[in-house]
TIBAVEX-642967 format. One record per atom (N, C-alpha, C): x negated, y negated, z negated; residue in three letters. Coordinates in steps of 0.001 Angstrom, whole numbers, plus 500000, padded with zeros to 6 digits. Last residue first. Layout:
<gubas>
XYZALA/...
</gubas>
This chain:
<gubas>
690347732964488136TYR/690140731593487658TYR/691250730703488195TYR/689823736269487256ILE/690750735342487875ILE/690530733967487288ILE/687889739079487933LEU/687987737846487172LEU/688886736906487935LEU/687355742533487701ARG/688058741431488316ARG/688069740234487376ARG/685793744132486161GLU/685615744215487610GLU/686299743054488314GLU/684295742583483269PRO/685437743184483966PRO/685236743146485463PRO/682113742520481181ARG/681943742482482641ARG/683101743160483373ARG/681710742483478463ILE/682582743531479002ILE/682521743601480511ILE/679773740387478137GLU/679575741717477563GLU/680415742781478246GLU/680749738169479416GLN/679408738638479758GLN/679175740064479272GLN/683184737900478092LEU/683170738216479522LEU/681806738740479953LEU/682262737176475538ILE/682995738431475724ILE/682970738848477185ILE/681139734673476123THR/680295735757475603THR/680966737105475805THR/683453733297476899THR/682355733484477848THR/681439734616477409THR/684935733269474521ALA/685441733975475694ALA/684334734254476696ALA/683277731656472897ILE/683587733034472505ILE/684020733840473723ILE/683314729250474322GLU/682046729958474124GLU/682282731417473752GLU/686044728597474169GLU/685406728773475479GLU/684099729551475350GLU/686417728281471441ILE/687107729373472120ILE/686451729658473472ILE/683183727526469953SER/684472727161470524SER/685110728382471165SER/681516728534466939LYS/681699728604468387LYS/683099728157468796LYS/680936728916464317THR/680555727611464901THR/680803727558466404THR/682207731457463790THR/682172730364462818THR/681921729002463458THR/682406733838465080THR/683158732721465655THR/682999731427464849THR/679928736184465794SER/680527735321464792SER/681185734130465473SER/680514739267467577LEU/679872737975467406LEU/680596737202466322LEU/679897742645468763TRP/680620741627468017TRP/679815740343467942TRP/680443746008469833ARG/679797744715470087ARG/680599743630469366ARG/680436748834467754ILE/681245747810468436ILE/680410746543468630ILE/679480751118466454GLY/678816750640467663GLY/679606749616468450GLY/680420751962464055THR/681105752475465247THR/680521751940466550THR/678790750642462223ARG/678895752103462206ARG/679442752656463509ARG/679261747932462857ARG/677923748511463041ARG/677996750033463114ARG/681950747701462176MET/681529747455463556MET/680158748060463829MET/681804748235459427MET/682549749143460300MET/682138748961461762MET/680362745994458578ALA/679797747335458382ALA/680489748341459293ALA/682184743998459182GLU/680912744037459892GLU/680243745399459748GLU/684237744680457361ALA/684504744659458805ALA/683210744750459599ALA/682953744390454883GLU/683476745698455282GLU/683703745758456793GLU/682359741631454941ALA/681281742620454807ALA/681738743998455275ALA/684959740558455104VAL/683993740318456183VAL/682866741353456134VAL/686073741451452657GLU/686654741851453940GLU/685664741684455088GLU/684352740208450740HIS/684514741664450789HIS/685031742109452155HIS/684733737508451277ARG/683393738098451399ARG/683478739618451532ARG/687447737315450666CYS/686989737062452040CYS/685607737654452274CYS/687399737805447912ASN/688099738733448802ASN/687638738557450248ASN/685961735541447109VAL/685427736878446813VAL/686068737911447740VAL/687691733468447937LEU/686375733618448555LEU/685783735002448311LEU/691119733973448659ASN/690063733943447652ASN/688709734252448291ASN/693220734292450357ALA/692294733200450648ALA/691114733132449689ALA/694532736492449231TYR/694212736514450664TYR/693153735466451000TYR/695234735595446767LYS/694116736548446856LYS/693610736616448291LYS/695922732035446992SER/696287733450447100SER/695036734328447085SER/695868729233447186ASN/695739729881445868ASN/696156731350445889ASN/697766728908450218PRO/696986728318449129PRO/697017729169447859PRO/697702730090453125ARG/698293730612451882ARG/697475730101450691ARG/696585728284455013ARG/697763729098455351ARG/698477729592454103ARG/694425727105453844GLU/695412726238454478GLU/696705726986454767GLU/693055729367453100GLU/693598728511452045GLU/694644727558452608GLU/692109730347455496ARG/693193731066454829ARG/693843730219453741ARG/690082728471456021ILE/691188728653456973ILE/692381729311456287ILE/688393728846453791GLN/688995727538454073GLN/690224727672454971GLN/687648731524454128ALA/688409731133452933ALA/689091729781453150ALA/686158731334456488LEU/687389732122456465LEU/688259731726455280LEU/683963729898455573ARG/684859729289456560ARG/686201730015456586ARG/682909731805453822GLU/683265730479453329GLU/684232729770454282GLU/682340734045455471PRO/683400734114454456PRO/683851732747453953PRO/681981733538458970LEU/681421733363457637LEU/682533733360456595LEU/683285736159461032ILE/683268734744460639ILE/682624734651459265ILE/683779738197464009THR/683589738001462575THR/683443736508462308THR/685157740342466357LEU/684954738951465960LEU/684789738909464452LEU/684325742955468695GLY/684600742468467350GLY/684327740985467170GLY/685922744821471133PHE/684945743763470894PHE/685316743112469572PHE/686618747849472872LEU/686666747047471656LEU/685564745991471635LEU/686498749623474900LYS/687145748341475192LYS/687133747391473998LYS/685447751920473895LYS/684645751203474889LYS/685221749823475214LYS/687457752934472265LYS/686309752286471643LYS/685489751472472643LYS/689967754112472503HIS/689635752976473371HIS/688405752224472870HIS/690777756029470711PRO/690547756455472103PRO/690024755342473016PRO/690996754395468305MET/689912755359468478MET/689702755803469933MET/693192752823467888LEU/692076752258468640LEU/690991753265468971LEU/694990754144466323ALA/695408753819467690ALA/694247753311468538ALA/693726754298463771PRO/693780755470464655PRO/694124755141466105PRO/691504751664462939PRO/692900752103463063PRO/692983753251464084PRO/688263752987461916LEU/689096752095462711LEU/690543752557462669LEU/687388753788458519GLN/687628754136459918GLN/688443753055460609GLN/687417753782455800ARG/686136753604456478ARG/686235754052457938ARG/689631753735454276ARG/689410754969455054ARG/688042754986455713ARG/689289751150453311GLU/689340752266452363GLU/689085753594453073GLU/689455749686455647PHE/688185749696454930PHE/688146750849453928PHE/692114750073456343ASP/691071750554457253ASP/689735750649456522ASP/693344748770454204GLU/693548750210454369GLU/692509750817455309GLU/692620746019454635PRO/692036746798453537PRO/692212748308453673PRO/692266745705458314ILE/692921745439457034ILE/692321746324455937ILE/691723744127461296LEU/691152745124460386LEU/691618744765458983LEU/694122743574463901PRO/693477743169462646PRO/692860744363461925PRO/693689743339467367TYR/694078744216466271TYR/693386743767464992TYR/694773742347470618ASN/693953742129469420ASN/694558742866468238ASN/694313742551474206ALA/695037742894472978ALA/694170742496471787ALA/694329741046477191ALA/693543741081475960ALA/694451741369474773ALA/694010741159480423LYS/694928741699479430LYS/694127741936478151LYS/692991738196482054LEU/692626739468481437LEU/693682739890480417LEU/693056735745483372GLY/693967736804483794GLY/693644738161483216GLY/691598733598482547HIS/690911734612483345HIS/691803735771483779HIS/693225731831481135GLN/692166731297481987GLN/691575732325482944GLN/695115733431479802MET/695541732247480539MET/694485731777481534MET/693582735531478631ALA/694727735810479513ALA/695042734616480397ALA/691695734187477128LEU/691248735142478142LEU/692361735459479136LEU/693445732770475434TYR/692568732043476348TYR/692093732966477472TYR/694607734845473989LEU/695441734039474878LEU/694598733242475869LEU/692353735786472593SER/693122736677473469SER/693928735874474478SER/691657733529471098THR/690726734051472105THR/691448734956473094THR/693849733211469380PRO/693555732181470381PRO/692596732659471461PRO/693614735845467987THR/694782735438468788THR/694449734337469794THR/691050735910466666LYS/691432736907467675LYS/692565736413468577LYS/689919734460464600GLY/689957733864465936GLY/690438734783467033GLY/690152735402462081SER/688783735297462605SER/688749734788464039SER/692524735966460759ARG/692110734569460900ARG/690664734413461362ARG/691763739198459525SER/692785738190459779SER/692179736787459767SER/688838740707461015VAL/689720740412459892VAL/690713739332460300VAL/688968742418464218GLY/688339741591463196GLY/689319741332462079GLY/688956742999467762VAL/689191743453466388VAL/688445742528465434VAL/690346742998471011LEU/689587742281469992LEU/689959742795468608LEU/690018744765473833ILE/690779744776472589ILE/689913744139471516ILE/690338744259477351VAL/689538744167476140VAL/690484744187474952VAL/692161745114479194ASP/690792744863479659ASP/689839744779478483ASP/694619747657478663ALA/693916746460478207ALA/692553746343478873ALA/695844750027479264GLY/695878748975480272GLY/695139747711479881GLY/695719751506476988GLU/694872751934478102GLU/694797750847479176GLU/697718750551475495LEU/696395750017475201LEU/695393750429476278LEU/700489751160475797ASP/699664750821476952ASP/698366750110476566ASP/701504750331472545ARG/701892750793473877ARG/700935750267474942ARG/701204749406470090ASN/700161750337470530ASN/700408750820471958ASN/701858746099468951SER/702239747237469780SER/701018748075470119SER/700773744287467153GLN/702228744470467188GLN/702633745724467942GLN/698147743484466632GLY/698502744899466478GLY/699979745184466533GLY/697992740789467294ASP/697944741180465887ASP/698425742610465659ASP/699679741105470369ASP/699032740219469406ASP/699110740808468004ASP/700826742283472549HIS/699820743051471813HIS/699042742179470837HIS/702489740427473692ASP/703092741673473195ASP/702133742450472298ASP/700583738541474499LEU/701575738181473482LEU/702194739427472864LEU/699232740012476448SER/698501739571475263SER/699451739155474136SER/701285740370478354TYR/700653741529477713TYR/699976741106476404TYR/701763737734479124ASN/702831738504478467ASN/702261739714477731ASN/699263737217480304ILE/699714736427479157ILE/700802737177478392ILE/699287739055482426ALA/698270739172481379ALA/698677738396480128ALA/701384738060483968GLU/701507739405483384GLU/700510739582482242GLU/700208735670484732ILE/701416735640483908ILE/701620736986483226ILE/698153736727486296ARG/697820735949485113ARG/699023735851484176ARG/699529737907488370ASP/698731738766487490ASP/698398738043486192ASP/700564735608489546ASN/701484736569488926ASN/700745737525487995ASN/698142734499490481TYR/698968733775489515TYR/699914734730488790TYR/697285736469492276GLU/696443736116491135GLU/697261735404490055GLU/699254736433494203LYS/699117737627493368LYS/698309737306492115LYS/701273733920495217SER/699940734169494682SER/699933735387493772SER/703662733025496025LYS/702953733901496957LYS/701590734339496418LYS/704497731332494091SER/705330732513494314SER/704648733512495236SER/702789729190494239VAL/702523730209493223VAL/703339731476493455VAL/702211727008496008ASP/702682728298496513ASP/702471729435495510ASP/699729725431493963ALA/700605725407495128ALA/700957726827495557ALA/698057725122491833PHE/699228725959491625PHE/700191725921492807PHE/696053723334492163ARG/695649724742492214ARG/696851725668492119ARG/696854720452494218GLY/696905721259493004GLY/696522722711493221GLY/697493720238497526VAL/697766719550496270VAL/697814720566495140VAL/694902720892499833ARG/696130721331499187ARG/696287720633497855ARG/692908720788501772HIS/693546719565501283HIS/694906719884500656HIS/691420722828502815LEU/692876722959502917LEU/693597721667502555LEU/688597721520504704SER/689236722079503509SER/690749722112503705SER/687134722471507802LYS/687924721531507026LYS/688528722228505816LYS/683728723529508294ILE/685171723783508363ILE/685874722737507512ILE/681008723514507827GLU/681507723227509172GLU/682951723673509360GLU/679769723676505462LEU/680436724899505922LEU/680965724766507346LEU/678781721018505280GLU/677865722164505177GLU/678466723433505755GLU/681092719475505529LYS/679989719315506478LYS/679080720531506468LYS/682565720397503356GLU/683131720494504702GLU/682027720388505757GLU/680875719639501280LEU/681035721063501582LEU/681649721274502964LEU/681204716839501280PRO/679900717419501614PRO/679973718909501959PRO/684044716881500565GLN/683575716376501852GLN/682171716859502205GLN/684087717980497921VAL/684740718651499041VAL/684191718188500389VAL/682562716237496171PHE/682232717635496366PHE/682815718255497638PHE/683305713527496329THR/681982713892495832THR/681595715310496217THR/685908713531497193ALA/684909712856498027ALA/683505713282497632ALA/687024714926495027PHE/687059715508496368PHE/686030714851497280PHE/686629713212492846MET/685989714522492865MET/685974715142494248MET/685958709970492532ASP/686790710839493353ASP/686093712189493507ASP/686023707700490190MET/685193708856490545MET/686082709887491220MET/686122704213489747LEU/686782705396490302LEU/685769706472490659LEU/686524701969487332MET/685441702693487989MET/685991704032488433MET/689200699566488009GLY/688493700566487227GLY/687335701155488008GLY/691112697965489202LYS/689976697324488535LYS/689239698298487612LYS/692110699473492389CYS/692301699070491003CYS/691022698459490423CYS/691983700541494905GLY/691984699092494788GLY/692141698588493373GLY/692330703238494772SER/690951702743494897SER/690866701228494761SER/695065703547494917VAL/694429703647493600VAL/693009703085493636VAL/695384703305497732VAL/696020702353496820VAL/695305702351495474VAL/693914705519498632LYS/693541704173499071LYS/694129703115498144LYS/695337707664497565LEU/693983707383497073LEU/693549705965497432LEU/697639707514499152VAL/697748707330497706VAL/696381706951497128VAL/696472708095501599GLU/697191706839501409GLU/697332706505499932GLU/695406710654501241MET/694494709530501456MET/695184708179501284MET/696130713048498915ASP/696759712161499894ASP/695919710883500038ASP/694648714035496750VAL/694443714581498085VAL/694963713630499161VAL/692990713222493740LEU/694046712889494702LEU/693677713410496090LEU/691615713608491421THR/691619714695492399THR/692737714461493415THR/689617711357489478THR/690775711669490307THR/690543712863491206THR/688892709456486707PHE/688565710703487392PHE/689797711114488195PHE/687913706312485741ILE/688981707051486420ILE/688408708281487111ILE/687605704007483105LEU/686954705054483886LEU/688036705948484468LEU/688258700467483007PRO/688621701853482700PRO/687850702814483619PRO/686051697878482218ARG/686625698674483300ARG/687022700069482804ARG/687118695788479535LYS/686132696727480088LYS/686809697558481171LYS/689109694374478320GLY/687955693622478806GLY/686844694499479342GLY/691505695325477362GLU/690273695800476726GLU/689039695015477161GLU/693458693972478905VAL/693584694045477445VAL/692240694363476795VAL/692586694262481539GLU/692805692921481005GLU/692861692923479477GLU/692502697069481783PHE/691286696274481965PHE/691434694889481332PHE/695199697654481462THR/694231698164480486THR/692935697365480559THR/696175696487483786HIS/696603695959482486HIS/695626696409481399HIS/695000698172485693ASN/694613696762485649ASN/695008696103484327ASN/696368700572485121ILE/694906700497484985ILE/694457699045484850ILE/699000699837485725GLN/698657700317484382GLN/697154700206484132GLN/698812699148488424ARG/699240698138487455ARG/698851698546486027ARG/698081701639489460VAL/697158700511489570VAL/697529699425488565VAL/700425703094488968VAL/699170703477488315VAL/698189702320488320VAL/702159701832490712GLN/702438701787489272GLN/701172702116488478GLN/700973702560493127HIS/701001701141492750HIS/701290700979491252HIS/701503705313493056ALA/700115704839493032ALA/700053703371492629ALA/704236705407493334LYS/703650705836492062LYS/702217705330491939LYS/704335704517496007ASP/704992703755494937ASP/704417704115493567ASP/703028706583497370VAL/702403705268497327VAL/703018704416496218VAL/703078709709495574THR/703653708744496500THR/702923707411496343THR/702092711352493618ASP/702126711882494979ASP/702839710961495967ASP/701016712127490830ILE/701001710826491524ILE/700925711129493025ILE/700978714244488989PHE/702037714163490004PHE/702155712760490624PHE/699655712792485892PRO/699841713841486900PRO/700929713479487913PRO/697561711165484128LEU/698649710747484999LEU/698807711784486113LEU/696316710949480892ARG/696496711823482056ARG/697723711363482834ARG/694074709162479131VAL/695391709001479743VAL/695463709908480967VAL/692229708827476167HIS/692527709647477338HIS/693945709367477834HIS/689797706666474924ARG/691229706969474949ARG/691531707700476250ARG/686566707945473882PRO/687470707189474751PRO/688930707577474526PRO/684141707777471945ARG/685450708394471758ARG/686470707616472602ARG/680741708646472760ILE/681824707675472605ILE/683130708448472452ILE/678113709755473617GLU/678623709675472248GLU/679599708508472104GLU/678292711813476485PHE/678122710477475923PHE/678790710399474551PHE/678971714211477490GLN/677545713905477466GLN/677250712559476808GLN/681659714321477727SER/681084714925476517SER/679580714671476409SER/682244713384480240MET/682285712429479137MET/681679712992477852MET/682093715785481755ILE/681156714688481995ILE/681090713762480781ILE/684196717229480654ALA/682858717814480652ALA/681797716731480863ALA/686313715520481204ASN/685931715749479810ASN/684527716336479710ASN/686409715749484022GLY/686096714478483384GLY/685658714637481943GLY/687143718460484317PHE/685870717979484842PHE/685462716682484148PHE/689645718418483013ALA/688598719344482586ALA/687229718870483048ALA/691008716448484475GLU/690749716246483049GLU/689638717167482558GLU/691125717549487048ALA/690479716251486847ALA/690111716053485381ALA/692575719903486449THR/691225719977486990THR/690481718677486754THR/695039718880485510ILE/694213719736484646ILE/692771719770485134ILE/696795717545487088GLY/695753716757486440GLY/694815717571485585GLY/698771718729488614THR/698942718695487163THR/697935717803486454THR/698618716643491469GLY/699059717898490873GLY/699200717725489371GLY/697564714304492079ASP/698883714541492657ASP/699401715915492270ASP/695998712632489280SER/696104713727490238SER/697492713752490860SER/693727711182487051ILE/694824710968487995ILE/694826712073489045ILE/692871710161484020PHE/692744711367484841PHE/693958711386485772PHE/691134707448482575PHE/692323707935483260PHE/691973709184484067PHE/689883706293479577VAL/689598707160480718VAL/690921707657481281VAL/688831703378477938THR/689952704227478347THR/689550705004479591THR/686657702815475136ARG/686926702807476577ARG/688152703666476840ARG/686454703066472469THR/685672701996473075THR/685919701879474573THR/688782703659469806HIS/688197704003471091HIS/687492702787471689HIS/688185704099466396MET/688669703171467411MET/687998703509468729MET/
</gubas>
């Protein structure tokens, strides 16, 4: 049962407000109800938001918490009159920076404004398409163009990590499974040999791997703990032999895995 409601209000997508608010709320051992309210870009919409927040206050008897990245001052003024605790990220960070830098901010709505003119945005879309095309070893084409190639046994976290790197950082991330045939040859897949410097390995505890695989293919050899132990041991041995940097994904979030990879491969370009 939630003990508080948290609103994330923005005249854009609300992603920034929610990411920042979640980072702050993670410091407290409560399970709040999350409400994202994006595209609040008119005074009429702001009044609707105030009614929703005030109703929540009346029902729960506690002030809702509000994280906002509203740019329009008229809209912000309306929302500020609600019965919640308002935390305005722009007032907290942008205004002090304006004074320090002695320049006015762009006061632009959302990080995705004018995307058609943004090379970084288009590069990020290209990276996402690349990562989808090169998921699970589907294609060997243009591996030279990859920023990183993730390797590991099936279900060790390669696909979600690849997509996260593409979506959040604009990196072309391919991923390749290590399979029993590779272990029998005691060699990496031939297509990867010319790109060893781009390889990064993911491993996982066999017990956790068996749980994940059991959900996908119950009562199969694929999910059998003995088989999982064998595959993980062979994959880690191959990574050690070939000098591949690697980490265990067992207890790490996608964000932690991606950050570690970025620290290791240190790409010349990073897109946020």
